[in-house]
N, C-alpha and C positions, 0 to 999 in steps of 0.2 A: 504493500500500500504506500510505501515511501522508499526513498532511494538508499538511505543509510540507516544503520542501527544507532540512533542518536543517544548520547548521554544527556540525562535530564534529571531534575529533582524528583524524588519520590512523591513529594507532597503535591506537585502540580505538573501534569503532563501537557505537552502541546497537543492541539487538536488537528484533525485532518483538514480543517479549514485552511490552516497555514500551508500545508502541503499542496492542496488543490489550488490555492491562490497562486503559488509560484508556478505551477504547471499551466494554469490559465494564462498568466501574463507571458510566459515563455512562448506559448503558441501564437500570441498576438505579435510578438517582437521577433520571431525567428528569422524573418526575411530581411531584417534591418542590416545594412552593410557596415554600419559603424559601431557594432557592439563591442569591439575590442577597445574602443576609447570611452565607452560608457562609464560614468561614475555612479555607482549604485549604492543606495542606502537601505538597509533593513532596519526600520524604525520600530521601537518597542520590541527588540529583537529576541528577548528571552535567550534560549540557548543557540540561536542562529539558524533555525530550521528553514525559514523562508529564503534567506540569502544562499544557504548551501544548496537547497533544492533548485533554486533558480540557476545557479552556476552549473549544476549538473545538466540541466536542460539546454542551457545556452553556453556551450563550451568556449565560445569566443570571448566571453567576459573575462576581465583581468582585475578590475578594481571594485572591491566590495567593502563598505563600511557597515558596522553594526553598532547601533546605539541602544543602550538599555540602562535603566535607572537602578536595578536591583543587583547588588554585588554577588548575591548567591549564584547568579548565572555565569559569572566570570570563568570559573574553573570548568564548568560544563562546556562553555564555548570553546575554550582551548582544547579540551578533550575532543570535541567534534572536529576542530580544525585538523587534528592529527588523524582522525578517522577518515576524513575527506581526502587528505594527503594529495593536495594539488599545489605543488611548490610554485607553479606559474601564477597563482592568484595572489594579489596584494590584499591581504585581509587586515582590517583595522578595527579594533574593539574600543568603543568609547563608553565609559561608565559615567553617564550624565543624565540629568533630567532633560527631556526634550525642549525645555524652555531655552536651553543654550542655543538652539537653532534659530532663535529670534535675533541673535547677535549679528553684527556686521560681517564678522569673519566667516560666517556660514552662508552668507547671501549668494544665491545662485550656484551652489556648490555641486548639486547632484542632477544628473540627467534622468534618473529613474529612482523613485522611492516606492517601496512596498511596505505595508504595515498591517498587522492584525492587532489593533490597539485594544485597550480595555473597552468593554461594551457598555458599562453602566455608569451613570452619574452617582456621585455620593448622595445617599438617601434613597436610592432606588433598590428596594428589596432588603433582605436580611444579610448582615455582614457575617462572615465566618469568624470563628475564634482565631483563625490564622491570619495575622497581618500580611504575611507574604501572599497568600491567596487573594486577599482583598485588594492588594496593589496590582495583581494581575487582572482582576475583573472590573475594578472600579477606577474612575478618574480621581485618584486621591493625591498623587504627587503634583499634579497640575490640573488644568481644565481642558475640556473638549475644545473650547475656543482657542486656547494656546496651541493645541495640537494642530488645528487647521492653519493657524498663523505660522506655525513652524514649517508646515508643508509649503505654504505660500512663499516664505522667505528663502528657504534653502533649495527650492527647485530652480533649476536653470531655465533660461528662456528656451522654448522648444521641448522642455522636459515634461514628464508624465509621472503622476503619483497614483498608485492603486491602493485602496485600503478597504477593509471590511467594515460594514456599518450595520448593526442590528436594528430593525424597526422597533421603536420603543413607544408606540402610540398608547400602549396600555398604561404608561406612566404619565400621560397627558401632554406629550410633545413629540415632535418629529425631528430627529437630528439631521436628516437630509435637508429639510426646509431651513433649519437653523444654519446649516453649512452654506446654503445659497444666500442667506441673509449676510453672513460674514464676508462673502466674496462679491457682493452685488456691486460694489464700487470699484472693482478691479476688472482686468481683462482676462482673468482666469475663468475657464469653463469647467463645469462640473456636471456629471451625469451618472445615472445608474446604468450599468452596462451588462450586468449578469447577477445571478444568485449562486451562492455556494452553500449548500446544506441549509437553505432558508435564510441566509444572511446576504445582504446586498453587497455587490462589488461596486465601489465608487471610483470613477476615473476623474482625476483633476488634471487639467492640462494648462500649461503656461505657454502662450503663443510666442 
């Protein structure tokens, strides 16, 4: 069901959503002639599954950055880099809150961003006794608004960002509509392009 036998925390396993997102994006980009120069970011990377899966499907890729806020994933990422064993890949691990992407030094840095971010806002549903699990599922370290602004700032002109967005109308709002509002005064386009296991795939493009 996925390419590698990944190392990951016992307390929280990655979902097939991440594996299928990487495969879906790879199929869309496979014919691109410039993949070797692509600067790719796996945002909210966890143990790096999306980035590693994408690199397996798109063998021309050379530069992959991984950004994750929880240090518990650092060792698992490096274990997985050894499992993947692709010395031609430039792999960079960043242990940061994605708020850093709002900074000038990250402006226009990536041609392609993929992300399976937290699904829920703080206050939506019951929190787990595990703070680690809660940080995986809920926007606790920053906000959904800053997530969108981080994509906007760090995406290069001509770049694309693909991320998973779960419909949350049962909580009284629609994050897709909220995203459109956040980007309405920009030239960035946003659309729903598919569903993976009941979760929307959102494409954000910077012309």
